[in-house]
C-alpha positions in Angstrom: 130.5 41.1 88.5 127.1 42.7 88.0 128.7 46.1 88.3 131.1 45.1 85.5 128.2 44.2 83.2 126.5 47.5 84.0 129.7 49.5 83.2 130.2 47.6 79.9 126.6 48.0 78.9 126.7 51.7 79.5 129.8 51.9 77.3 127.9 50.2 74.5 125.0 52.6 74.8 127.4 55.6 74.9 129.2 54.4 71.8 125.8 54.1 70.0 124.9 57.6 71.0 128.3 58.9 69.6 127.8 56.8 66.5 124.5 58.6 65.8 126.2 62.0 66.1 129.0 61.0 63.8 126.6 59.4 61.3 124.6 62.7 61.3 127.7 64.6 60.5 128.4 62.3 57.5 124.8 62.7 56.3 125.0 66.5 56.3 128.3 66.8 54.4 126.3 68.2 51.4 124.3 70.6 53.6 125.2 74.3 53.1 126.5 75.9 56.3 126.2 72.8 58.4 128.3 72.7 61.5 129.5 69.3 62.8 128.8 68.0 66.3 131.6 66.5 68.3 130.7 63.9 71.0 132.3 64.4 74.4 132.9 61.6 76.7 133.3 62.1 80.4 136.9 62.3 81.5 138.4 59.3 83.4 139.0 61.5 86.5 135.3 62.3 86.8 134.3 58.6 86.4 136.9 57.7 89.0 135.6 60.3 91.4 132.1 58.9 91.1 133.5 55.4 91.7 135.2 56.6 94.9 132.0 58.2 96.0 130.3 54.9 95.4 128.2 56.4 92.7 127.3 54.3 89.6 130.4 53.6 87.5 128.9 53.8 84.0 130.4 55.4 81.0 128.6 58.6 79.9 128.5 60.8 76.9 128.9 64.1 78.6 127.6 66.2 75.8 128.1 67.1 72.1 129.5 70.5 71.3 129.1 72.2 68.0 132.2 72.9 66.0 131.8 76.4 64.5 135.0 76.4 62.5 134.6 77.8 59.0 133.7 75.4 56.1 135.3 75.6 52.6 133.9 78.3 50.3 132.8 77.4 46.8 132.0 79.7 43.9 128.4 79.4 42.5 128.0 82.6 40.5 124.5 83.1 41.9 124.0 86.7 42.9 121.9 85.8 46.0 124.4 83.2 47.3 126.4 84.8 50.1 129.2 83.4 52.2 130.8 84.8 55.4 134.5 85.1 55.8 135.2 85.2 59.5 133.1 84.7 62.6 129.4 85.7 62.8 126.0 84.7 61.5 123.3 86.0 59.1 120.3 87.0 61.2 117.0 85.3 60.2 113.5 86.2 61.2 111.4 83.1 61.9 107.9 82.6 63.4 109.7 81.4 66.6 111.9 84.5 66.8 115.3 85.5 65.6 117.6 82.7 64.5 121.1 82.6 63.0 122.7 80.8 60.2 125.9 80.4 58.1 124.0 79.0 55.2 123.8 81.9 52.6 121.8 80.1 49.8 119.2 82.9 49.7 116.5 83.7 47.2 113.8 86.4 46.8 110.2 85.7 48.0 107.1 87.0 46.2 107.4 90.3 48.1 111.0 90.8 47.0 112.5 90.1 50.4 115.8 88.3 50.6 114.9 85.0 52.3 116.1 81.5 53.1 114.9 78.5 51.1 112.3 78.0 53.8 110.9 81.5 53.3 112.3 83.2 56.4 113.4 86.8 55.8 117.1 87.8 56.1 117.5 90.8 58.3 119.4 93.9 57.6 120.2 96.9 59.8 116.9 98.5 58.6 114.7 95.5 58.9 114.0 92.9 56.2 116.1 93.3 53.0 113.8 94.2 50.2 115.0 94.2 46.6 112.7 95.5 43.9 112.1 92.9 41.2 113.1 95.3 38.5 116.5 95.7 40.1 117.1 92.1 41.1 119.6 91.5 38.3 121.7 94.5 39.3 122.0 93.9 43.0 125.4 94.0 44.6 126.5 92.9 48.1 129.7 94.6 49.2 132.2 92.8 51.5 131.0 95.2 54.3 127.4 94.0 53.7 125.9 97.0 51.9 123.1 96.1 49.6 123.3 98.1 46.4 120.5 98.2 43.9 120.9 100.1 40.7 123.8 102.1 42.3 121.9 103.0 45.4 122.5 101.5 48.9 119.1 100.2 50.1 120.1 98.3 53.3 123.0 96.6 55.0 123.1 92.9 55.8 123.1 92.4 59.6 125.8 90.1 60.8 125.8 89.2 64.5 128.6 87.6 66.5 128.4 85.6 69.7 131.6 85.8 71.8 130.7 82.4 73.3 129.2 80.1 70.6 128.4 77.5 73.3 125.4 79.6 74.0 123.9 78.6 70.6 121.9 75.4 69.9 120.7 73.8 66.7 117.0 74.1 65.6 117.3 72.4 62.2 117.8 73.6 58.6 121.2 75.0 59.5 119.6 77.4 61.9 120.8 78.2 65.4 119.1 79.9 68.3 120.6 81.4 71.5 119.9 80.2 75.0 118.2 82.7 77.2 120.5 85.4 78.4 122.9 85.2 75.4 123.8 88.5 73.9 125.0 89.1 70.3 127.1 92.0 69.1 128.0 93.3 65.6 130.6 91.3 63.8 133.1 94.0 62.6 135.8 91.8 61.1 133.5 89.5 59.0 133.1 90.0 55.3 130.6 88.9 52.7 131.5 87.1 49.5 128.8 87.4 46.9 128.3 84.4 44.6 129.9 82.0 47.1 128.5 79.5 49.6 130.1 78.0 52.7 130.0 74.2 52.7 129.7 71.9 55.7 132.8 71.8 57.9 132.4 68.0 58.3 135.2 66.3 56.3 134.3 62.8 55.0 137.7 61.2 55.8 137.9 62.5 59.3 134.3 61.5 60.1 134.8 58.0 58.7 137.9 57.6 60.9 135.9 58.8 63.9 133.1 56.4 62.9 135.5 53.4 62.7 137.3 54.4 66.0 134.0 54.7 67.8 132.8 51.3 66.5 135.9 49.7 67.8 135.0 51.1 71.3 131.6 49.6 70.8 133.1 46.2 69.9 135.4 46.2 73.0 132.5 46.8 75.4 130.4 44.2 73.6 133.2 41.6 74.1 133.5 42.6 77.8 129.8 41.9 78.2 130.2 38.5 76.6 133.2 37.7 78.9 131.4 38.9 82.0 128.3 36.9 81.0 130.4 33.8 80.5 132.2 34.2 83.8 128.9 34.8 85.6 127.5 31.6 84.1 130.4 29.6 85.4 130.1 31.2 88.9 126.4 30.4 89.1 126.2 27.0 87.4 129.6 25.3 87.8 131.5 26.5 90.9 130.4 24.7 94.0 128.4 22.0 92.0 128.1 18.8 94.0 129.5 15.9 91.9 
């Protein structure tokens, strides 16, 4: 009886954790380059195995993996808005080290460096991408990443690829960082679209369906707790009562 309460309560907590993940996806639909998280429950076979081994029988949220599928591209017309077609990431220099992003809403800082909205420089093959102010209106980014200012190639946008994206984790502001030991390589089949941005890959309708479905799981576990509590009350206070 108590074990049943424990299992149902763990189900409620797990549903709440998943609800937070899905709600965060919905909140970041307007965020450029955002990648949705997908909650992963433990499989029934793993839960059953723990039960056989007389381990606790709670429901667990195994993890949440990042869905790196490409978001929809929209045309902005801004010359410093860049979108990636294909796999890979822009390389960003931050105070904590190299980070990666798919959000290409860049700007120029006071030193003429191509930077994120938070002021982190975008890296090219020859270091930071510097664009002279006098040539800022004539800058062109080719699909292959070449940075052309006034007809002259000044750098090339660095685009890195991780064969296993599970080795990346989120650090906020649409930035990702690799776990220790992860190695990046050059993305050779990824192209740049100047004047475009990649939107979040979270779709409102799908996320709302997931939210409702997950809430139903929460309700079911909540009802089980109420049923278990009612049964336990009868066992403790009614069965065996001397009349």
